[in-house]
Residue frames relative to the residue before (quaternion, step in Angstrom):
aa qw qx qy qz dx dy dz
M 1.0000 0.0000 0.0000 0.0000 0.00 0.00 0.00
L 0.4820 -0.6342 0.5186 0.3107 3.53 -1.19 0.63
S 0.5863 -0.5407 0.4574 0.3933 3.55 -1.23 0.45
P 0.5161 -0.6416 0.4560 0.3376 3.63 -0.98 0.72
H 0.6641 0.4882 -0.2987 0.4811 3.58 1.26 -0.33
A 0.4949 0.6735 -0.4243 0.3485 3.58 1.28 0.02
T 0.2151 0.8061 -0.5122 0.2040 3.54 0.13 1.31
R 0.6059 0.5721 -0.3531 0.4253 3.60 1.26 -0.02
L 0.0221 0.7769 -0.6268 0.0552 3.55 -1.03 0.93
E 0.0131 -0.7822 0.6226 0.0220 3.56 -1.24 0.48
V 0.3088 -0.6597 0.6316 0.2656 3.49 -1.41 0.15
W 0.1412 -0.7930 0.5912 0.0408 3.55 -0.91 1.02
G 0.3147 0.7263 -0.5785 0.1969 3.54 -1.16 0.67
D 0.1791 -0.7615 0.6114 0.1193 3.54 -1.34 -0.03
P 0.4425 -0.3192 -0.7925 0.2725 1.58 -0.83 2.40
I 0.2196 -0.8023 0.5468 0.0952 3.57 -1.24 0.38
A 0.5076 0.6937 -0.4179 0.2939 3.62 1.15 -0.45
H 0.6680 0.5279 -0.2972 0.4322 3.60 1.12 -0.67
S 0.4681 0.7379 -0.4213 0.2428 3.59 1.22 -0.40
R 0.2917 -0.7446 0.5786 0.1604 3.56 -1.06 0.86
S 0.4279 0.7523 -0.4334 0.2511 3.59 1.28 -0.18
P 0.6373 0.5258 -0.3725 0.4226 3.68 0.82 -0.74
Q 0.6734 0.4872 -0.3031 0.4662 3.59 0.94 -0.83
L 0.6401 0.5279 -0.3245 0.4542 3.59 1.00 -0.81
H 0.6961 0.4666 -0.2809 0.4678 3.57 0.81 -0.97
A 0.6380 0.5319 -0.3357 0.4441 3.60 0.93 -0.84
A 0.6369 0.5314 -0.3309 0.4500 3.58 1.00 -0.79
A 0.6716 0.4869 -0.2985 0.4720 3.59 0.95 -0.85
Y 0.6693 0.5066 -0.3129 0.4444 3.59 0.88 -0.90
A 0.6120 0.5471 -0.3539 0.4482 3.59 1.07 -0.66
V 0.6543 0.4989 -0.3092 0.4769 3.59 0.95 -0.86
L 0.7236 0.4500 -0.2374 0.4664 3.58 0.97 -0.91
G 0.4428 -0.7209 0.4370 0.3055 3.58 1.27 -0.10
L 0.4432 0.6950 -0.4422 0.3536 3.57 1.16 0.65
D 0.2775 -0.7666 0.5616 0.1413 3.56 -0.76 1.06
W 0.2747 0.7569 -0.5307 0.2646 3.54 0.61 1.23
S 0.2911 -0.7263 0.5910 0.1962 3.56 -1.18 0.60
Y 0.0399 -0.7860 0.6168 -0.0124 3.56 -1.04 0.84
G 0.0141 0.8222 -0.5657 0.0609 3.56 -0.46 1.24
L 0.3826 -0.6895 0.5444 0.2859 3.54 -1.24 -0.40
R 0.0704 -0.7891 0.6102 0.0060 3.52 -1.19 0.64
R 0.3750 -0.7077 0.5518 0.2327 3.53 -0.97 0.88
V 0.1224 0.7780 -0.5957 0.1574 3.55 -0.52 1.25
D 0.1667 -0.7739 0.6013 0.1082 3.58 -0.89 0.90
E 0.7443 -0.4150 0.2705 0.4480 3.58 -1.29 0.09
A 0.6687 0.5174 -0.3133 0.4325 3.60 0.92 -0.86
S 0.7439 0.4097 -0.2294 0.4755 3.58 0.97 -0.79
F 0.4640 0.7158 -0.4386 0.2830 3.62 1.19 -0.31
P 0.6776 0.4999 -0.3469 0.4132 3.69 0.65 -0.90
G 0.6833 0.4901 -0.2935 0.4547 3.58 0.91 -0.88
E 0.6539 0.5027 -0.3072 0.4746 3.57 0.96 -0.88
F 0.6685 0.5128 -0.3013 0.4466 3.57 0.92 -0.91
A 0.6534 0.5325 -0.3105 0.4394 3.59 1.00 -0.82
E 0.6530 0.5374 -0.3083 0.4357 3.59 1.17 -0.52
L 0.5284 0.6499 -0.4190 0.3506 3.65 1.19 -0.25
D 0.2128 -0.7840 0.5730 0.1086 3.58 -0.87 0.96
D 0.7345 -0.4545 0.2747 0.4224 3.59 -1.26 -0.12
S 0.4989 0.6121 -0.4555 0.4111 3.58 1.23 0.32
W 0.6254 0.5543 -0.3174 0.4482 3.58 1.33 -0.26
R 0.2885 -0.7682 0.5552 0.1354 3.53 -0.93 1.01
G 0.7771 -0.2741 0.1993 0.5304 3.58 0.93 -0.79
L 0.3323 -0.7235 0.5774 0.1812 3.50 -1.42 0.05
S 0.2381 -0.6711 0.6713 0.2058 3.48 -1.36 0.48
L 0.1496 -0.8031 0.5740 0.0569 3.58 -0.95 0.85
T 0.0690 -0.7670 0.6364 0.0437 3.53 -0.99 0.89
M 0.7584 -0.3645 0.2464 0.4809 3.56 -1.27 -0.08
P 0.6704 -0.2087 -0.7064 -0.0892 1.59 -2.03 1.52
L 0.4279 0.7783 -0.3781 0.2611 3.58 1.18 0.52
K 0.4635 0.7231 -0.4424 0.2579 3.62 1.17 -0.10
S 0.6519 0.4956 -0.3219 0.4752 3.59 1.12 -0.54
V 0.6772 0.4670 -0.3072 0.4785 3.60 0.91 -0.82
A 0.6133 0.5264 -0.3482 0.4749 3.60 1.13 -0.56
F 0.5841 0.5581 -0.3582 0.4679 3.57 1.13 -0.64
T 0.6741 0.4908 -0.2864 0.4720 3.57 0.92 -0.91
A 0.6757 0.5134 -0.2935 0.4401 3.58 1.02 -0.79
A 0.6143 0.5806 -0.3509 0.4030 3.59 1.15 -0.54
A 0.3393 -0.7338 0.5544 0.1974 3.56 -0.93 0.93
H 0.7605 0.1445 -0.0765 0.6284 3.57 1.23 -0.52
R 0.0691 -0.8125 0.5788 0.0064 3.60 -1.02 0.76
D 0.4378 -0.6633 0.5263 0.3023 3.56 -1.17 0.55
R 0.7213 -0.4653 0.2922 0.4217 3.57 -1.28 0.31
R 0.6533 0.5209 -0.3257 0.4425 3.57 0.93 -0.85
A 0.6382 0.5076 -0.3257 0.4785 3.58 1.03 -0.69
E 0.6538 0.5149 -0.3174 0.4546 3.58 0.93 -0.88
L 0.6728 0.5025 -0.3057 0.4489 3.60 0.92 -0.83
T 0.7673 0.3922 -0.1957 0.4680 3.57 0.92 -0.91
G 0.3493 -0.7314 0.5087 0.2901 3.59 1.15 -0.53
A 0.6495 0.4927 -0.2963 0.4976 3.57 1.27 0.40
V 0.0884 -0.7685 0.6331 0.0282 3.56 -1.00 0.92
N 0.0666 -0.8044 0.5895 0.0323 3.58 -0.78 0.99
T 0.7388 0.2857 -0.1904 0.5799 3.58 1.33 0.11
L 0.0472 -0.7807 0.6231 0.0083 3.55 -0.87 1.01
L 0.1433 -0.7523 0.6395 0.0671 3.55 -0.84 1.06
L 0.2767 -0.7973 0.5184 0.1380 3.57 -0.55 1.17
A 0.0815 0.7923 -0.5929 0.1192 3.57 -0.84 1.02
P 0.6461 -0.5432 0.3633 0.3944 3.61 -1.16 0.49
T 0.6780 0.4820 -0.2930 0.4714 3.60 1.10 -0.59
G 0.6865 -0.4424 0.2772 0.5061 3.57 1.28 0.11
P 0.6217 -0.5714 0.3769 0.3806 3.58 -1.15 0.54
Y 0.2693 -0.7257 0.6128 0.1591 3.55 -1.12 0.80
G 0.1732 -0.8142 0.5501 0.0664 3.58 -0.72 1.08
F 0.0578 -0.7952 0.6034 -0.0109 3.53 -0.99 0.94
N 0.2241 -0.7108 0.6401 0.1866 3.54 -1.30 0.40
T 0.0749 -0.8159 0.5728 0.0236 3.59 -0.38 1.21
D 0.4353 0.6864 -0.4705 0.3434 3.61 1.26 0.04
V 0.6231 0.5489 -0.3431 0.4390 3.58 1.00 -0.83
G 0.7000 0.4550 -0.2678 0.4809 3.56 0.81 -0.99
G 0.6031 0.5645 -0.3518 0.4402 3.57 1.10 -0.66
I 0.6443 0.5038 -0.3145 0.4818 3.58 1.03 -0.79
V 0.6678 0.5137 -0.3051 0.4440 3.57 0.83 -1.01
R 0.7120 0.4609 -0.2620 0.4605 3.58 0.83 -0.99
S 0.6414 0.5124 -0.3417 0.4574 3.62 1.01 -0.66
L 0.6387 0.5068 -0.3273 0.4776 3.59 1.05 -0.68
A 0.6051 0.5540 -0.3541 0.4490 3.58 1.08 -0.66
D 0.5759 0.5796 -0.3773 0.4359 3.59 1.13 -0.54
D 0.7055 0.3967 -0.2438 0.5343 3.59 1.21 -0.52
G 0.5904 -0.6096 0.3572 0.3901 3.57 1.22 0.29
I 0.5300 0.6170 -0.4139 0.4088 3.58 1.27 0.26
T 0.0882 0.8126 -0.5658 0.1090 3.55 -0.39 1.26
D 0.7726 0.0903 -0.1230 0.6163 3.59 1.27 0.01
V 0.0798 -0.7927 0.6038 -0.0267 3.54 -1.04 0.90
E 0.3407 -0.7443 0.5348 0.2098 3.59 -1.01 0.78
R 0.8040 0.0260 0.0208 0.5936 3.60 0.78 -1.04
A 0.0144 -0.8091 0.5863 -0.0373 3.55 -0.97 0.85
R 0.2560 -0.7363 0.6046 0.1634 3.50 -1.37 0.22
I 0.1552 -0.7411 0.6448 0.1048 3.54 -1.15 0.73
V 0.1876 -0.7630 0.6095 0.1056 3.57 -0.88 0.95
G 0.7422 0.2736 -0.2541 0.5566 3.53 -0.53 1.25
A 0.1766 -0.8067 0.5600 0.0661 3.57 -1.10 0.70
G 0.3926 0.7305 -0.4718 0.2995 3.57 1.13 0.62
A 0.8157 -0.2811 0.1824 0.4715 3.56 -1.29 -0.34
T 0.6713 0.5020 -0.3132 0.4463 3.60 0.91 -0.85
A 0.5677 0.5980 -0.3856 0.4140 3.59 1.14 -0.53
T 0.6130 0.5486 -0.3531 0.4457 3.59 1.08 -0.64
S 0.6495 0.4905 -0.3126 0.4897 3.59 0.99 -0.80
A 0.6262 0.5310 -0.3389 0.4594 3.59 1.03 -0.76
L 0.6469 0.5222 -0.3248 0.4509 3.59 0.96 -0.82
V 0.6691 0.4839 -0.3089 0.4719 3.60 0.89 -0.87
A 0.6223 0.5286 -0.3397 0.4669 3.59 1.04 -0.74
L 0.6621 0.5004 -0.3080 0.4651 3.59 0.93 -0.85
C 0.5913 0.5517 -0.3592 0.4658 3.57 1.10 -0.65
E 0.6699 0.4973 -0.2995 0.4629 3.58 0.93 -0.86
L 0.6705 0.4684 -0.2906 0.4966 3.59 1.22 -0.43
G 0.6154 -0.6107 0.3257 0.3772 3.58 1.26 0.16
V 0.3830 0.7381 -0.4809 0.2779 3.60 1.24 0.15
R 0.1401 -0.7937 0.5874 0.0733 3.55 -1.08 0.77
E 0.7632 0.2195 -0.1576 0.5870 3.61 1.27 -0.19
I 0.0230 0.7958 -0.6018 0.0630 3.56 -0.83 1.06
D 0.2102 -0.7204 0.6463 0.1383 3.54 -1.05 0.88
V 0.1321 -0.7742 0.6143 0.0765 3.59 -0.91 0.90
V 0.1993 -0.7821 0.5846 0.0827 3.54 -0.61 1.20
A 0.1227 0.8013 -0.5648 0.1545 3.55 -0.54 1.21
R 0.5549 -0.6096 0.4525 0.3403 3.54 -1.21 0.51
R 0.7753 0.2161 -0.1207 0.5811 3.57 1.10 -0.69
P 0.4359 -0.7237 0.4633 0.2675 3.62 -0.52 1.09
E 0.6335 0.5537 -0.3434 0.4173 3.60 1.02 -0.73
A 0.5894 0.5849 -0.3719 0.4149 3.61 1.17 -0.47
V 0.6196 0.5576 -0.3339 0.4400 3.57 1.24 -0.43
T 0.4940 0.7089 -0.4134 0.2874 3.60 1.17 -0.50
P 0.6786 0.4681 -0.3277 0.4614 3.67 0.78 -0.84
L 0.6358 0.5191 -0.3295 0.4667 3.59 1.06 -0.69
A 0.6403 0.5159 -0.3237 0.4680 3.56 1.02 -0.77
E 0.6430 0.5170 -0.3242 0.4628 3.58 1.02 -0.77
L 0.6523 0.4910 -0.3100 0.4872 3.59 0.98 -0.84
G 0.6286 0.5363 -0.3299 0.4564 3.57 0.98 -0.82
G 0.6348 0.5385 -0.3280 0.4466 3.57 0.99 -0.80
R 0.6568 0.5029 -0.3090 0.4694 3.58 1.01 -0.79
L 0.7287 0.4200 -0.2264 0.4913 3.56 1.14 -0.65
G 0.5344 -0.6486 0.3962 0.3698 3.59 1.27 0.03
I 0.5420 0.5982 -0.4000 0.4341 3.57 1.17 0.59
E 0.3329 -0.7174 0.5770 0.2039 3.55 -1.01 0.85
V 0.0896 -0.8038 0.5882 0.0007 3.57 -0.59 1.19
T 0.0739 -0.8039 0.5901 -0.0072 3.56 -0.76 1.10
A 0.3811 -0.7204 0.5335 0.2263 3.57 -0.94 0.89
A 0.0481 -0.7747 0.6304 0.0117 3.55 -1.07 0.82
S 0.4180 -0.7306 0.5004 0.2026 3.55 -1.25 0.51
F 0.5386 -0.5975 0.4879 0.3390 3.54 -1.19 0.59
A 0.6440 0.5539 -0.3195 0.4199 3.58 1.15 -0.57
A 0.5061 0.6635 -0.4267 0.3486 3.59 1.22 -0.28
S 0.3512 -0.7400 0.5367 0.2024 3.57 -1.03 0.82
H 0.7695 0.1951 -0.1267 0.5948 3.58 1.29 -0.20
H 0.0805 -0.7829 0.6163 0.0288 3.56 -1.07 0.82
S 0.5653 -0.5877 0.4518 0.3619 3.56 -1.12 0.63
A 0.5439 -0.6380 0.4419 0.3191 3.55 -1.07 0.76
V 0.0461 -0.7774 0.6273 0.0046 3.55 -1.07 0.85
D 0.5535 -0.6199 0.4480 0.3295 3.56 -1.27 0.36
L 0.8075 0.0952 0.0365 0.5810 3.55 1.14 -0.73
T 0.1049 -0.7608 0.6364 0.0715 3.55 -1.14 0.74
I 0.1035 -0.7590 0.6394 0.0663 3.56 -0.98 0.89
A 0.1724 -0.7873 0.5875 0.0720 3.56 -0.61 1.17
T 0.1115 -0.8220 0.5584 0.0106 3.57 -0.75 1.10
L 0.3969 0.7318 -0.4677 0.2970 3.58 1.24 0.36
P 0.5445 -0.5633 0.4878 0.3851 3.60 -1.19 0.44
G 0.6448 -0.5732 0.3452 0.3694 3.56 -1.11 0.65
E 0.7238 0.4324 -0.2466 0.4778 3.57 1.08 -0.67
A 0.3982 0.7317 -0.4764 0.2812 3.61 1.25 0.03
P 0.4075 -0.7305 0.4885 0.2484 3.60 -0.81 0.95
V 0.0832 0.7550 -0.6450 0.0839 3.56 -0.88 1.04
T 0.3917 -0.7273 0.5062 0.2477 3.59 -0.73 0.98
D 0.6116 -0.5479 0.4154 0.3915 3.57 -1.20 0.47
A 0.6339 0.5400 -0.3409 0.4363 3.59 1.00 -0.78
A 0.6661 0.4873 -0.3046 0.4754 3.58 0.92 -0.87
A 0.6544 0.5122 -0.3155 0.4581 3.58 0.95 -0.86
D 0.6582 0.5098 -0.3155 0.4553 3.60 0.94 -0.85
A 0.6360 0.5263 -0.3333 0.4555 3.59 1.01 -0.76
L 0.6589 0.4934 -0.3015 0.4812 3.58 1.03 -0.75
A 0.6764 0.5292 -0.2966 0.4177 3.58 0.93 -0.91
R 0.6111 0.6007 -0.3632 0.3659 3.58 0.99 -0.79
S 0.8103 0.2063 -0.0866 0.5417 3.59 1.01 -0.74
G 0.4956 0.7506 -0.3464 0.2665 3.56 1.29 0.23
G 0.4103 -0.7000 0.4972 0.3074 3.62 1.17 -0.13
L 0.7577 -0.2865 0.2486 0.5311 3.58 -1.07 -0.68
L 0.2604 -0.7511 0.5868 0.1541 3.58 -1.07 0.78
L 0.0633 -0.7178 0.6913 0.0528 3.52 -1.05 0.93
D 0.0794 -0.7890 0.6092 0.0004 3.55 -0.45 1.26
V 0.3909 -0.7647 0.4560 0.2335 3.60 -0.46 1.15
V 0.5253 0.6226 -0.4115 0.4088 3.59 1.26 -0.24
Y 0.0007 -0.7917 0.6097 0.0390 3.57 -1.12 0.67
G 0.6426 0.5379 -0.3307 0.4339 3.60 1.18 -0.37
H 0.7343 0.2868 -0.1808 0.5881 3.60 1.23 -0.44
W 0.3022 0.7636 -0.5104 0.2551 3.59 0.16 1.24
P 0.5039 -0.2260 -0.8310 0.0670 1.53 -1.81 1.74
T 0.4180 -0.6689 0.5559 0.2625 3.53 -1.29 0.48
V 0.6752 -0.4464 0.3698 0.4562 3.56 -1.29 0.12
L 0.6698 0.5004 -0.3105 0.4522 3.58 0.95 -0.82
S 0.6712 0.4875 -0.3238 0.4549 3.62 0.83 -0.85
A 0.6183 0.5335 -0.3453 0.4625 3.60 1.08 -0.66
A 0.6428 0.5130 -0.3207 0.4700 3.59 1.02 -0.77
W 0.6273 0.5225 -0.3365 0.4694 3.58 1.02 -0.77
G 0.6277 0.5306 -0.3333 0.4619 3.59 1.05 -0.70
R 0.6528 0.5078 -0.3166 0.4645 3.58 0.95 -0.83
A 0.6942 0.4632 -0.2683 0.4811 3.57 1.10 -0.74
G 0.4706 -0.6936 0.4326 0.3322 3.59 1.25 -0.16
N 0.5316 0.6112 -0.4088 0.4205 3.57 1.22 0.52
P 0.5421 -0.6486 0.4209 0.3290 3.61 -1.04 0.67
A 0.0748 -0.7786 0.6225 0.0266 3.55 -1.16 0.71
R 0.1219 -0.7836 0.6079 0.0395 3.54 -1.03 0.86
S 0.4121 -0.6868 0.5382 0.2622 3.57 -1.07 0.75
G 0.6482 -0.5396 0.3828 0.3770 3.54 -1.33 0.03
L 0.3922 0.7382 -0.4797 0.2666 3.61 1.20 0.12
G 0.6356 0.5245 -0.3350 0.4568 3.59 1.03 -0.72
M 0.6327 0.5128 -0.3173 0.4859 3.56 1.02 -0.81
L 0.6393 0.5315 -0.3173 0.4563 3.58 0.96 -0.91
L 0.6521 0.5312 -0.3045 0.4471 3.56 0.93 -0.96
H 0.7537 0.4205 -0.2365 0.4463 3.56 0.67 -1.09
Q 0.6296 0.5003 -0.3669 0.4677 3.61 1.01 -0.59
A 0.6239 0.5303 -0.3423 0.4608 3.60 1.10 -0.64
L 0.6223 0.5290 -0.3480 0.4603 3.60 1.00 -0.74
L 0.6481 0.5035 -0.3188 0.4740 3.58 0.98 -0.81
Q 0.6185 0.5291 -0.3447 0.4676 3.59 1.07 -0.66
V 0.6337 0.5189 -0.3375 0.4639 3.59 0.97 -0.80
R 0.6099 0.5392 -0.3460 0.4665 3.60 1.02 -0.75
I 0.6628 0.5069 -0.3031 0.4602 3.57 0.93 -0.94
F 0.6961 0.4687 -0.2869 0.4619 3.58 0.81 -0.96
R 0.6824 0.4725 -0.2913 0.4756 3.60 1.13 -0.59
H 0.8419 0.1864 -0.0427 0.5046 3.58 0.78 -1.08
G 0.4621 -0.6746 0.4554 0.3521 3.58 1.21 -0.38
D 0.7288 0.3684 -0.1871 0.5460 3.57 1.30 0.08
P 0.3578 -0.7579 0.4990 0.2203 3.65 -0.57 1.07
D 0.6746 0.4897 -0.2957 0.4666 3.59 1.22 -0.31
A 0.5932 0.5673 -0.3666 0.4380 3.61 1.26 -0.04
P 0.3589 -0.7612 0.4934 0.2198 3.62 -0.38 1.19
L 0.4934 -0.6512 0.5013 0.2849 3.52 -1.23 0.62
A 0.4974 -0.5250 0.5638 0.3987 3.51 -1.33 0.22
N 0.8215 0.1265 -0.1215 0.5425 3.60 -0.96 0.84
E 0.2047 0.8194 -0.5192 0.1310 3.60 1.03 0.67
V 0.6236 0.5386 -0.3516 0.4444 3.60 0.95 -0.78
E 0.6810 0.4796 -0.2846 0.4745 3.57 0.91 -0.93
S 0.6227 0.5390 -0.3365 0.4567 3.58 1.05 -0.75
L 0.6713 0.4933 -0.2979 0.4661 3.57 0.89 -0.93
Q 0.6322 0.5260 -0.3332 0.4611 3.59 1.00 -0.77
A 0.6522 0.5086 -0.3149 0.4656 3.60 0.96 -0.84
M 0.6542 0.5050 -0.3092 0.4706 3.57 1.02 -0.79
R 0.6205 0.5310 -0.3411 0.4655 3.60 1.03 -0.73
R 0.6432 0.5302 -0.3346 0.4396 3.58 0.93 -0.82
V 0.5929 0.5648 -0.3603 0.4469 3.59 1.09 -0.68
L 0.6947 0.4806 -0.2796 0.4563 3.58 0.91 -0.89
E 0.6411 0.5189 -0.3214 0.4653 3.58 1.21 -0.42
E 0.5609 0.5995 -0.3880 0.4188 3.59 1.24 -0.29
P 0.5245 -0.6274 0.4600 0.3460 3.60 -1.03 0.69
T 0.1425 -0.7828 0.6011 0.0747 3.54 -1.13 0.67
T 0.3766 -0.7223 0.5359 0.2221 3.54 -1.17 0.64
A 0.4353 0.7171 -0.4498 0.3065 3.58 1.34 -0.01
């Protein structure tokens, strides 16, 4: 059991000032009647062990963003299946038996796509081969995908994704940004940082056959890719939906210890969190 005084939470990462997580969590806790505090702290990989060791029993848990998902994975004494598959933890629930690590990015992707009526997919594309691409691959597996093209600058970066795909029964094929034509897919998930350079020609080639675009970026919008999808007349979504739903799963974890256990007043909590994202921001 958690300490009855465990009411403190934060999101850690570097950079972190742009994070919308404090507002999202505060909105949910207000609906749920929870007197919990949720702040943010700039923490990088080198400082994580020392900062983490200083947490006392007033702390309930942490949300982790880049670049801390791998070190949080190592810090977790117990992990859920999504964390084990991806090697990434973005949520730590602190407990006397050791930290419990979860990956709610996977569920955030799945649930955000469901908002667009996408609950099963045959063929998909992932743009980028970094850490978030692994969560995208696991999410696509949960949606029934059996073939995925991964567009990456370095073909060797696709190898770990192909190996994971093989374990999950998915055929993963490497593709190049330089290609002028790509096989048609039902869905594209872009996992590139917002400032990643992509030429208009490469973006247009991807957009022509890319189906709906889910771009995990939300702080740099529109992106080069979303603009290309607009030119092609195809729908594009920012990462705000993913952010919203992964945060809701985190609230479930911090409340019940289980991302699959719905909250009391969950509909109202989600509505309050959506309203936060509709508010203007100066970030």
